[in-house]
N, C-alpha and C positions, 0 to 999 in steps of 0.2 A: 503494499499499500504506499501511496506516495501523497503526502501534503504539501501543498501549496499555500502558504501564510501571507496574509494581505496580498490575495492575487489584485483585491479590487484599487490596488496604487497604480497600476497600470491604468491606461488608457490608450485610446487611438490605434494606428498600426500596431502598436506594442502590444495590447491585448489581444487584438485580432490575430497576431502572430502565434502567440502562447497557445490559443484555444485551438489555432488551426491545425497546430503541431499534435495537440493531443488526440484532436479526432483523426488525423493521418495515423497516429500511432494506434488507434484502438484495433484496427484490422490485424495487428501483429501480437495480440495478445494470446497466450501467457508467455510467450518463449521469449520476446525481446520489446515486450512492455509491461508497465506495472498492470497489475489487475485490477486494482480499485486507485482512484483518484479522489481527493478531497479537496477543494477548492474553498480557502477559509477567508473571511475577510467580515467587513461591518455590511457590503451590500450583498445582495443576491445577483447571479450572473444575468437575470432579466433586466435588473435595474442597470447594470452597467451597458445592456445593450439600448435600453430607453435613454441613457446619457450619452450612447455615441449618436443616436439619432437627433436627439436634441442640440448635440454639438454643431452636427451637421446644418440644421436647420438655421443655427446663428450665423452660419459661413464659418465653421471652427476650421483652419487650416488643417491642422492634426486629423480631424476625421475625412476632411475632404480629399486629403492626399493620397489618392489610390485605394478603392475600395469602398462603397457606400454600404454601410451597415444595414441600411433600410431595404437594400436591394439584394441581401447576398442569398436571398430565396431559402429553399430547402436545406440547402449544404451550409446555411449559416453555421460557423463555429459559436454561436449563442447558443444552440440546440442540442449542446452535449449533456446537459445536465439532465440526471434521472431524478434525483429528487433533492430538495431543499430541507435542512435540518438546523435547529436552531438549539443552541446550547441552555437548556434549561435555567430557571433560579433553584436554588436551595431553598428547603421548606425549613422553618424553624427549628425542628428535632435535626434535622441534616447540617444546619449552623452549630446546633451544642455538641453533635457527634465530632464534627470537623475539629471545634475549639477544645473538645475533649481529648482528641489525638495529642493536641501539645501538651495537655495537662499530664497525661500518660506517659509522655517522653519526658518531662521536664520536671513535673510535680507543681508547676504554676497554675493555678487554678485561675478562669474567668469566674466572676460572681455571677449568678442568676439574672441580676439587673443589667449587668455588660453583654451579655450574651443575647438578651430580650432588645436591649437598645441597638446591638451591632445589626441585630436582624431589620428592627425599625428603621433604621438608616438607610440599609441596602435594599431592602425586599429580596435578599437572598441572592442579589447578581453576584455570581461566583467571584468575578475579579474584585469586586468591592468588599466581599467576606475576606476573602485572604489580603487584598490590600491593607485595611484595616487592621488586621491582626500583626501583620509583618510591621505595618508603621508602629504598634505598640512594643511589640517584642525587641525589634530590629533597631529601630530609628530613636524612639523614647527610652528603650533599654530598660524599660522597668524590670529590676531585679527578681530574678526566679524566686525568691523566697516570698515575695510580695505578691498578694493577689491582684489580678487585672480587675480595675472598677468601672463603672459608668464614666465616672470623669475621666479616665484613661480612652474611653472609646470616644468621647466628645473630643478630647485634645487630639486624637489622631484623624478624625474626621476633618477636623478644621486645617491641619496639617497638608492631608490630602487634597482640599479643595484648594487650599493657596498655592501648593505645588502645581497644582494639574499636571497630574502625572499624565503618561503618554495616552492612556486609555481616555481618561477624562478630555484630555485636549484635542483626540481626534472626535470625539463626539461636540464639543463644543465647537468646532470648525464647520461642522454640519448647519449651525445656526443661521449662515449666512444664505443657505440654499432657499429658494423660494418655496419649493414644496415642505420645507421642513417648517419655515417660518408661516405658511399656511396653516397648520396644525398645531404650532408651539403659541403664537400670539394670541389667539383666543382663550386657550388655556391659561395662560399667564394674566388675562383680564377677567377671568372669571366667567366667561360668554361661552356660548354652546360652539361646538366645531360645525360649521357648516360642510355635509360631506357631498361631494359628487358623487353619485352611484358609478360611472364611469372612469373616475379618478381613483389612483392606487396610492395616495399620497399617504394617508392612515398606515396602510401596510407597509409602506416605506418607512416612515418613522417606527415603526414597530420592530421592524427587521434591524434597524440601527439600535434598537434597545432603548431610545429615548422615550417612549411611550409603551405604557403596561399591555401586556398583552390580553388582558381580559376588559371588559365594560365596567364600568363607566370610561371614557377616554380620560386620561390622566397621565401627568409624567411620571416615568417608572419608579421611582423612589425619590426620598430626600435630598440625598447627595446629590442627584441631577438636578433637581430643582435649585440647589444653593449653586453647583457650577453654572447654570443658565443664566441665572441671576447676575452671577458674579461676570459672566463674559459682558452681557448686555449693559450691565453699569459701570463699566471699566471708565467710559470718559467721565461720569458723572464724580466719582471718586478723586479721579484725577484734580477736580475744581474744587474740591471741599478742603479749603482751608484752615477751619475751625480746630482748634487742638482737642481731641479726645478726652483729654484729663480736665480739661475746663467745665466737662458738664458733670465730675462725679462730686457729690456732696460729703462734708466732712464725717459723715457717717458709713461711707463705702457705697451708697446709692446712686443710682441714675437721676439726675435732674430731669424730669422728662419734660416738665414745663418749660425750662431753658431750652432744651432739644427741640421742641416743638416751634419756640418763638425763633430759634436759630435759623430751622428750617425753613418757616416762612419768608424771613428776610432773603435766603438762598433763593428761595423759589420767586420771590418777586424781581432779583436782580438777575437770574440766569433762566427762569424757567421758560420762555420763550426760545432761546437759542437751543438749548439742551433739548427739547421736544421735537424741534424741526429737525435738528440734525440725527434724529433717534431713528435708526431703521424699523424697529416696531414700535410704529408710530402710534398704533390705536390702545398701545398700552404705556407709552412713553411716560405721562405724568407718573404712574406707578413706579416706573423704574426708577424716576430721580429721587422718589422719597427713597425709597429701598436702596439705592446707592450712597444716598447722604447717611442714612442709620446703619449701612453696611462700614462707612470710614468712622463713624462717631460711637458705634456700641462695640464693633468687634476687637477692641482693644483687650476685653476681658469678660465680655457676654455673647450672647446670640441672637440672633433674630429667625424665630421660626416661622414659616410661610404656608399657608393654606390658600388654595383656589376655590372659590365656591362656583363650581362649573356649571352654568345653566343660572345662575343666581347673580352675575355681574358683580362679583365681590371680591377682594383680597382681604384676608385675614393675616395680622402679622402679631405675633407675641415676641415681645423682647424680655430675655433671660438674662440674669447679671447675679453673680454669687456676691454675698458681702458678709461680713463678720460683725454682729452687734457689740456693744458695749460689755456682755459679758462672756467674750470669744466663741460664741456658738455662731455656725455657718447658715447662714439663710440664703433664701433667691427671691430676688426682686423679680415679680412678673408682671408687665404693663401690655394690654391689650389695645391694639390699633384696627381699625376695619376702613377698608379703601374704597369709595364708589365714585362713579364717575356720570355726571349729568349730560349726557348726550343729546347732541343736538334733536328738536321734535319730540323730546320726550319730558315727563312731568319731574319735577324736583325729587331727588331719589332721597330726599329726608328722613321722610316716615319709615319708607323699607328700611334705610340702612339703620335706623334706630331700631327697629325690630329685629333686625340680623344682629347687629351688636348686641343686643338683649342675649338673644341665644348663646352667640359667643361667650359672654361673660359668665352664663349659666354653665356652661360646660367647663370654663376655666376656673371657676367657682371665686369670681373676680367682682369687687362691688362698683368699680368704674371702671370707663375706659375713653379712647379717644374716638370719632368719627371724622374722616377725611372726604370733603368731597372735592373733586376736580372738574372744575366748569369748563366742558370742551364744547360749548354751543356758538356757534359762528359770531353772534351778537354780544356776546358777555362780556363786560366790563374789563378794563384793563387788570393786569395781575396786580399793580398796587392797589386798587380801587376794589377788588373784589376780594383780596384776600384776608380775611379777618377771622376773629376768635369769637366762640358765642359757648353758651349752655346749654343743655338741654334737657328734658325727661323722658327716659325709655318708658314702653309700654307698663314695665313692672315697678317703675317708681326711679329707678338709678339717675342719678345725676352725671351726666358726661359732657366732655368737651368735644365742641364741633369746630374742626378748620374748615372751612371753604376757601379755595385755592383756584 
Protein backbone atom coordinates (compact mmCIF):
# COMPACT_ATOMS: atom_id res chain seq x y z
CA UNK A 1 0.00 0.00 0.00
CA UNK A 2 1.25 3.46 -0.93
CA UNK A 3 0.18 6.66 0.87
CA UNK A 4 0.46 10.13 -0.70
CA UNK A 5 0.16 12.73 2.06
CA UNK A 6 -1.03 16.28 1.27
CA UNK A 7 -1.81 15.33 -2.33
CA UNK A 8 -4.04 18.42 -2.54
CA UNK A 9 -0.95 20.62 -2.19
CA UNK A 10 -0.44 19.92 -5.91
CA UNK A 11 -2.39 21.83 -8.53
CA UNK A 12 -2.65 22.36 -12.26
CA UNK A 13 -0.55 20.15 -14.53
CA UNK A 14 1.48 18.81 -11.59
CA UNK A 15 -1.63 17.27 -10.05
CA UNK A 16 -2.91 15.99 -13.39
CA UNK A 17 0.47 14.40 -14.14
CA UNK A 18 0.59 12.51 -10.82
CA UNK A 19 -2.98 11.27 -11.13
CA UNK A 20 -2.41 10.23 -14.77
CA UNK A 21 0.60 8.15 -13.73
CA UNK A 22 -1.47 6.46 -11.07
CA UNK A 23 -4.15 5.64 -13.65
CA UNK A 24 -1.56 4.26 -16.09
CA UNK A 25 0.05 2.12 -13.41
CA UNK A 26 -3.24 0.53 -12.40
CA UNK A 27 -3.10 -2.02 -15.23
CA UNK A 28 0.29 -3.33 -14.02
CA UNK A 29 -0.94 -4.40 -10.60
CA UNK A 30 0.10 -6.34 -8.57
CA UNK A 31 3.56 -7.12 -9.96
CA UNK A 32 4.87 -3.66 -10.90
CA UNK A 33 2.57 -1.30 -9.05
CA UNK A 34 1.15 -0.91 -5.54
CA UNK A 35 -1.97 -2.98 -4.87
CA UNK A 36 -3.67 -0.05 -3.11
CA UNK A 37 -3.05 3.68 -3.00
CA UNK A 38 -4.42 6.22 -0.51
CA UNK A 39 -4.45 9.91 -1.37
CA UNK A 40 -4.50 11.94 1.84
CA UNK A 41 -5.30 15.62 2.17
CA UNK A 42 -7.75 18.27 3.28
CA UNK A 43 -9.72 18.07 0.04
CA UNK A 44 -11.42 15.26 -1.82
CA UNK A 45 -10.08 14.53 -5.31
CA UNK A 46 -13.43 15.69 -6.74
CA UNK A 47 -12.84 19.09 -5.11
CA UNK A 48 -9.41 19.28 -6.72
CA UNK A 49 -11.18 18.67 -10.04
CA UNK A 50 -13.69 21.46 -9.35
CA UNK A 51 -10.85 23.76 -8.36
CA UNK A 52 -9.07 23.11 -11.65
CA UNK A 53 -12.20 23.87 -13.67
CA UNK A 54 -12.78 27.07 -11.68
CA UNK A 55 -9.17 28.12 -12.21
CA UNK A 56 -9.49 27.71 -15.96
CA UNK A 57 -12.73 29.66 -16.03
CA UNK A 58 -10.87 32.55 -14.38
CA UNK A 59 -8.15 32.33 -17.03
CA UNK A 60 -5.55 30.67 -14.81
CA UNK A 61 -2.45 30.09 -17.00
CA UNK A 62 -1.51 27.11 -14.83
CA UNK A 63 -4.69 25.22 -15.64
CA UNK A 64 -4.90 26.48 -19.20
CA UNK A 65 -1.42 25.47 -20.32
CA UNK A 66 -2.12 22.08 -21.82
CA UNK A 67 -5.16 20.00 -21.05
CA UNK A 68 -8.50 21.32 -19.94
CA UNK A 69 -9.66 19.38 -16.84
CA UNK A 70 -13.26 20.05 -17.77
CA UNK A 71 -12.79 18.24 -21.08
CA UNK A 72 -10.83 15.18 -20.04
CA UNK A 73 -13.76 12.84 -20.68
CA UNK A 74 -14.05 9.35 -19.21
CA UNK A 75 -10.28 8.94 -19.05
CA UNK A 76 -9.96 11.91 -16.72
CA UNK A 77 -7.29 11.24 -14.07
CA UNK A 78 -9.72 12.64 -11.52
CA UNK A 79 -11.86 9.52 -11.96
CA UNK A 80 -9.39 7.22 -10.22
CA UNK A 81 -11.20 7.44 -6.88
CA UNK A 82 -12.89 4.32 -5.53
CA UNK A 83 -13.99 5.65 -2.13
CA UNK A 84 -13.61 8.68 0.10
CA UNK A 85 -12.89 8.13 3.78
CA UNK A 86 -12.75 10.69 6.55
CA UNK A 87 -10.79 10.08 9.72
CA UNK A 88 -13.48 10.07 12.37
CA UNK A 89 -13.41 11.96 15.66
CA UNK A 90 -12.68 10.26 18.97
CA UNK A 91 -15.49 9.70 21.43
CA UNK A 92 -15.17 10.93 25.01
CA UNK A 93 -14.31 7.38 26.12
CA UNK A 94 -11.64 7.07 23.44
CA UNK A 95 -10.02 10.32 24.56
CA UNK A 96 -9.99 9.00 28.13
CA UNK A 97 -8.49 5.70 26.92
CA UNK A 98 -5.81 7.49 24.92
CA UNK A 99 -4.79 9.72 27.81
CA UNK A 100 -4.97 6.64 30.03
CA UNK A 101 -2.19 5.08 27.95
CA UNK A 102 0.03 7.99 28.96
CA UNK A 103 -0.87 7.34 32.60
CA UNK A 104 -0.05 3.64 32.22
CA UNK A 105 3.35 4.45 30.69
CA UNK A 106 4.43 7.28 33.01
CA UNK A 107 2.19 7.17 36.08
CA UNK A 108 1.06 10.75 35.41
CA UNK A 109 -2.71 11.14 35.64
CA UNK A 110 -5.11 13.37 33.75
CA UNK A 111 -7.77 14.50 36.19
CA UNK A 112 -11.34 13.65 35.08
CA UNK A 113 -12.12 17.36 34.62
CA UNK A 114 -9.01 17.76 32.44
CA UNK A 115 -10.08 14.88 30.19
CA UNK A 116 -13.63 16.25 29.97
CA UNK A 117 -12.35 19.73 29.08
CA UNK A 118 -9.99 18.34 26.43
CA UNK A 119 -12.90 16.54 24.77
CA UNK A 120 -15.08 19.64 25.03
CA UNK A 121 -12.45 21.85 23.38
CA UNK A 122 -11.58 19.40 20.60
CA UNK A 123 -14.89 17.54 20.07
CA UNK A 124 -12.61 14.53 19.65
CA UNK A 125 -10.73 15.83 16.58
CA UNK A 126 -7.74 13.42 16.56
CA UNK A 127 -4.97 15.90 15.77
CA UNK A 128 -6.22 18.35 18.41
CA UNK A 129 -6.60 15.64 21.07
CA UNK A 130 -2.98 14.58 20.58
CA UNK A 131 -1.66 18.13 20.15
CA UNK A 132 -3.20 19.26 23.45
CA UNK A 133 -1.60 16.37 25.33
CA UNK A 134 1.77 16.93 23.65
CA UNK A 135 1.67 20.64 24.48
CA UNK A 136 1.07 19.80 28.15
CA UNK A 137 3.58 16.97 28.49
CA UNK A 138 6.38 18.21 26.21
CA UNK A 139 6.11 22.00 25.90
CA UNK A 140 4.63 22.92 29.29
CA UNK A 141 6.62 20.01 30.75
CA UNK A 142 4.27 19.35 33.64
CA UNK A 143 6.30 17.08 35.97
CA UNK A 144 5.31 13.41 35.77
CA UNK A 145 4.66 13.40 39.52
CA UNK A 146 2.01 16.11 39.17
CA UNK A 147 -1.50 15.34 37.84
CA UNK A 148 -2.57 17.20 34.69
CA UNK A 149 -5.43 19.57 35.50
CA UNK A 150 -8.05 21.52 33.59
CA UNK A 151 -5.88 24.66 33.97
CA UNK A 152 -3.08 22.87 32.11
CA UNK A 153 -5.52 22.03 29.32
CA UNK A 154 -6.67 25.66 29.09
CA UNK A 155 -3.08 26.91 28.94
CA UNK A 156 -2.17 24.34 26.28
CA UNK A 157 -5.20 25.32 24.20
CA UNK A 158 -4.21 28.98 24.32
CA UNK A 159 -0.64 28.17 23.28
CA UNK A 160 -1.83 26.04 20.35
CA UNK A 161 -4.14 28.79 19.11
CA UNK A 162 -1.47 31.49 19.41
CA UNK A 163 1.21 29.34 17.77
CA UNK A 164 -1.17 28.35 14.95
CA UNK A 165 0.55 25.02 14.39
CA UNK A 166 0.65 23.61 10.87
CA UNK A 167 -2.74 21.89 11.02
CA UNK A 168 -4.49 24.99 12.39
CA UNK A 169 -2.71 27.27 9.96
CA UNK A 170 -3.78 25.10 7.01
CA UNK A 171 -7.41 25.41 8.05
CA UNK A 172 -7.07 29.15 8.68
CA UNK A 173 -5.71 29.65 5.18
CA UNK A 174 -9.00 28.33 3.78
CA UNK A 175 -11.05 31.15 5.32
CA UNK A 176 -10.37 33.43 2.35
CA UNK A 177 -11.95 30.95 -0.08
CA UNK A 178 -15.39 32.19 -1.20
CA UNK A 179 -17.06 28.80 -0.71
CA UNK A 180 -15.75 28.61 2.86
CA UNK A 181 -16.77 32.20 3.57
CA UNK A 182 -20.32 31.49 2.34
CA UNK A 183 -20.71 28.88 5.09
CA UNK A 184 -18.63 30.36 7.93
CA UNK A 185 -19.77 34.00 7.73
CA UNK A 186 -23.47 33.41 8.59
CA UNK A 187 -22.41 31.02 11.38
CA UNK A 188 -20.28 33.73 12.97
CA UNK A 189 -23.21 36.15 12.74
CA UNK A 190 -25.62 33.65 14.30
CA UNK A 191 -27.69 33.58 11.10
CA UNK A 192 -29.10 30.66 9.16
CA UNK A 193 -26.85 29.23 6.46
CA UNK A 194 -28.59 29.59 3.09
CA UNK A 195 -27.84 26.37 1.21
CA UNK A 196 -28.23 25.92 -2.54
CA UNK A 197 -29.38 22.33 -3.24
CA UNK A 198 -27.04 22.25 -6.23
CA UNK A 199 -24.04 23.60 -4.33
CA UNK A 200 -21.61 21.46 -2.33
CA UNK A 201 -20.05 24.24 -0.24
CA UNK A 202 -21.31 22.62 2.97
CA UNK A 203 -19.89 19.22 2.00
CA UNK A 204 -16.61 20.91 1.12
CA UNK A 205 -16.27 22.69 4.48
CA UNK A 206 -17.20 19.45 6.24
CA UNK A 207 -14.49 17.62 4.31
CA UNK A 208 -12.03 20.26 5.46
CA UNK A 209 -13.12 19.56 9.04
CA UNK A 210 -14.14 23.17 9.72
CA UNK A 211 -17.82 22.25 10.06
CA UNK A 212 -19.24 19.47 12.24
CA UNK A 213 -20.27 16.35 10.34
CA UNK A 214 -23.79 16.33 11.80
CA UNK A 215 -26.57 18.91 11.99
CA UNK A 216 -27.19 21.63 12.97
CA UNK A 217 -24.55 23.35 10.88
CA UNK A 218 -21.86 24.64 13.26
CA UNK A 219 -18.11 25.13 13.62
CA UNK A 220 -16.59 21.74 14.40
CA UNK A 221 -15.15 22.53 17.84
CA UNK A 222 -14.30 25.42 20.19
CA UNK A 223 -10.61 25.47 19.20
CA UNK A 224 -11.50 25.96 15.54
CA UNK A 225 -13.96 28.70 16.57
CA UNK A 226 -11.11 30.41 18.39
CA UNK A 227 -8.66 30.05 15.50
CA UNK A 228 -11.19 31.43 13.00
CA UNK A 229 -11.88 34.52 15.09
CA UNK A 230 -8.18 35.08 15.85
CA UNK A 231 -7.39 35.01 12.13
CA UNK A 232 -10.24 37.33 11.19
CA UNK A 233 -9.49 39.83 13.97
CA UNK A 234 -5.74 40.15 13.39
CA UNK A 235 -6.12 43.62 11.88
CA UNK A 236 -8.26 44.80 14.80
CA UNK A 237 -5.86 43.54 17.46
CA UNK A 238 -2.98 45.28 15.71
CA UNK A 239 -4.79 48.62 16.06
CA UNK A 240 -5.65 48.33 19.76
CA UNK A 241 -3.13 50.41 21.69
CA UNK A 242 -4.78 50.14 25.12
CA UNK A 243 -2.64 48.50 27.79
CA UNK A 244 -4.40 45.35 29.09
CA UNK A 245 -2.98 46.00 32.56
CA UNK A 246 -4.90 49.27 32.80
CA UNK A 247 -8.18 47.32 32.95
CA UNK A 248 -7.25 45.32 36.07
CA UNK A 249 -8.75 46.47 39.38
CA UNK A 250 -6.73 46.39 42.63
CA UNK A 251 -8.44 43.13 43.65
CA UNK A 252 -7.36 41.44 40.39
CA UNK A 253 -10.74 41.53 38.65
CA UNK A 254 -11.36 42.98 35.22
CA UNK A 255 -12.89 46.48 35.10
CA UNK A 256 -15.67 45.66 32.63
CA UNK A 257 -17.22 49.14 32.77
CA UNK A 258 -13.89 50.69 31.74
CA UNK A 259 -13.43 48.04 29.06
CA UNK A 260 -16.81 48.89 27.51
CA UNK A 261 -16.12 52.63 27.61
CA UNK A 262 -12.73 52.16 25.97
CA UNK A 263 -14.29 49.97 23.29
CA UNK A 264 -16.95 52.61 22.60
CA UNK A 265 -14.21 55.20 22.04
CA UNK A 266 -12.25 52.77 19.86
CA UNK A 267 -15.40 52.02 17.84
CA UNK A 268 -16.17 55.70 17.28
CA UNK A 269 -12.62 56.37 16.07
CA UNK A 270 -11.93 53.25 14.00
CA UNK A 271 -15.25 51.46 13.41
CA UNK A 272 -15.95 52.79 9.92
CA UNK A 273 -12.49 51.94 8.60
CA UNK A 274 -12.28 48.48 10.17
CA UNK A 275 -15.73 47.37 9.04
CA UNK A 276 -15.25 48.49 5.45
CA UNK A 277 -11.93 46.68 5.03
CA UNK A 278 -13.12 43.49 6.72
CA UNK A 279 -13.53 40.56 4.27
CA UNK A 280 -16.29 39.02 6.38
CA UNK A 281 -18.38 42.13 5.95
CA UNK A 282 -21.66 40.77 7.32
CA UNK A 283 -20.10 40.08 10.71
CA UNK A 284 -17.51 42.89 10.70
CA UNK A 285 -18.77 44.85 13.77
CA UNK A 286 -18.86 41.71 15.91
CA UNK A 287 -15.33 40.84 14.80
CA UNK A 288 -14.12 44.33 15.75
CA UNK A 289 -15.48 43.86 19.28
CA UNK A 290 -14.05 40.36 19.58
CA UNK A 291 -10.67 41.57 18.37
CA UNK A 292 -10.70 44.33 20.97
CA UNK A 293 -11.63 41.87 23.73
CA UNK A 294 -8.98 39.45 22.53
CA UNK A 295 -6.29 42.10 22.91
CA UNK A 296 -7.46 43.30 26.32
CA UNK A 297 -8.67 40.13 28.05
CA UNK A 298 -6.28 37.45 26.86
CA UNK A 299 -3.42 38.62 29.00
CA UNK A 300 -4.77 36.42 31.78
CA UNK A 301 -8.36 35.57 30.92
CA UNK A 302 -10.43 33.87 28.26
CA UNK A 303 -13.25 34.81 25.91
CA UNK A 304 -15.67 31.95 25.18
CA UNK A 305 -17.95 32.31 22.16
CA UNK A 306 -21.29 30.79 21.27
CA UNK A 307 -23.17 31.47 18.06
CA UNK A 308 -26.97 31.34 18.25
CA UNK A 309 -27.41 29.88 14.75
CA UNK A 310 -30.70 31.06 13.30
CA UNK A 311 -31.27 33.47 16.18
CA UNK A 312 -29.06 36.33 14.97
CA UNK A 313 -26.86 36.63 18.02
CA UNK A 314 -23.41 35.94 19.43
CA UNK A 315 -22.94 35.16 23.13
CA UNK A 316 -19.60 36.00 24.72
CA UNK A 317 -18.42 34.95 28.16
CA UNK A 318 -15.35 36.63 29.64
CA UNK A 319 -13.61 34.43 32.23
CA UNK A 320 -10.72 35.66 34.33
CA UNK A 321 -9.19 34.12 37.47
CA UNK A 322 -8.41 36.29 40.48
CA UNK A 323 -7.43 35.79 44.12
CA UNK A 324 -9.50 37.33 46.90
CA UNK A 325 -8.17 38.96 50.09
CA UNK A 326 -8.11 35.58 51.82
CA UNK A 327 -5.90 34.04 49.14
CA UNK A 328 -8.72 31.99 47.64
CA UNK A 329 -8.92 31.64 43.87
CA UNK A 330 -12.13 32.64 42.08
CA UNK A 331 -13.33 33.12 38.51
CA UNK A 332 -14.84 36.38 37.36
CA UNK A 333 -17.49 35.79 34.68
CA UNK A 334 -19.02 38.52 32.55
CA UNK A 335 -21.64 37.88 29.86
CA UNK A 336 -22.15 39.91 26.68
CA UNK A 337 -24.68 39.40 23.92
CA UNK A 338 -24.15 40.87 20.45
CA UNK A 339 -27.03 41.76 18.14
CA UNK A 340 -27.26 43.61 14.82
CA UNK A 341 -29.99 46.03 13.77
CA UNK A 342 -30.28 45.05 10.12
CA UNK A 343 -31.72 47.28 7.38
CA UNK A 344 -35.51 47.14 7.09
CA UNK A 345 -35.76 45.21 10.38
CA UNK A 346 -37.26 46.24 13.71
CA UNK A 347 -35.12 47.35 16.65
CA UNK A 348 -33.76 44.08 18.15
CA UNK A 349 -33.71 45.46 21.71
CA UNK A 350 -36.68 43.46 23.00
CA UNK A 351 -35.50 40.21 21.42
CA UNK A 352 -31.95 40.85 22.65
CA UNK A 353 -33.09 41.37 26.25
CA UNK A 354 -35.07 38.13 26.15
CA UNK A 355 -32.14 36.21 24.71
CA UNK A 356 -29.70 37.75 27.19
CA UNK A 357 -32.06 36.69 29.98
CA UNK A 358 -31.85 33.08 28.83
CA UNK A 359 -28.06 33.26 28.54
CA UNK A 360 -27.72 34.70 32.06
CA UNK A 361 -30.08 32.01 33.40
CA UNK A 362 -27.88 29.32 31.92
CA UNK A 363 -24.74 30.89 33.39
CA UNK A 364 -26.31 31.67 36.76
CA UNK A 365 -25.40 35.38 36.52
CA UNK A 366 -27.41 38.36 37.74
CA UNK A 367 -26.46 40.90 35.08
CA UNK A 368 -24.82 41.29 31.70
CA UNK A 369 -24.38 43.54 28.67
CA UNK A 370 -26.35 43.76 25.44
CA UNK A 371 -24.52 45.34 22.50
CA UNK A 372 -26.52 46.35 19.43
CA UNK A 373 -24.68 47.30 16.23
CA UNK A 374 -26.80 49.52 13.98
CA UNK A 375 -26.10 48.61 10.34
CA UNK A 376 -28.98 50.48 8.73
CA UNK A 377 -27.89 52.70 5.82
CA UNK A 378 -29.60 55.74 7.34
CA UNK A 379 -28.23 55.25 10.85
CA UNK A 380 -26.62 58.29 12.54
CA UNK A 381 -22.86 58.69 12.53
CA UNK A 382 -20.91 56.46 14.92
CA UNK A 383 -20.19 59.36 17.27
CA UNK A 384 -23.90 60.15 17.54
CA UNK A 385 -25.33 56.66 17.85
CA UNK A 386 -22.72 55.09 20.15
CA UNK A 387 -24.13 55.48 23.65
CA UNK A 388 -24.81 53.57 26.87
CA UNK A 389 -28.10 52.93 28.62
CA UNK A 390 -29.63 50.49 31.08
CA UNK A 391 -32.62 48.24 30.52
CA UNK A 392 -34.64 45.66 32.40
CA UNK A 393 -34.94 42.11 31.07
CA UNK A 394 -38.27 40.21 31.12
CA UNK A 395 -37.28 38.54 34.40
CA UNK A 396 -36.30 41.83 36.07
CA UNK A 397 -32.52 41.87 35.63
CA UNK A 398 -30.90 45.28 35.19
CA UNK A 399 -28.43 45.11 32.31
CA UNK A 400 -26.18 47.50 30.40
CA UNK A 401 -27.09 48.32 26.79
CA UNK A 402 -24.49 49.66 24.38
CA UNK A 403 -25.78 50.89 21.03
CA UNK A 404 -22.99 51.20 18.49
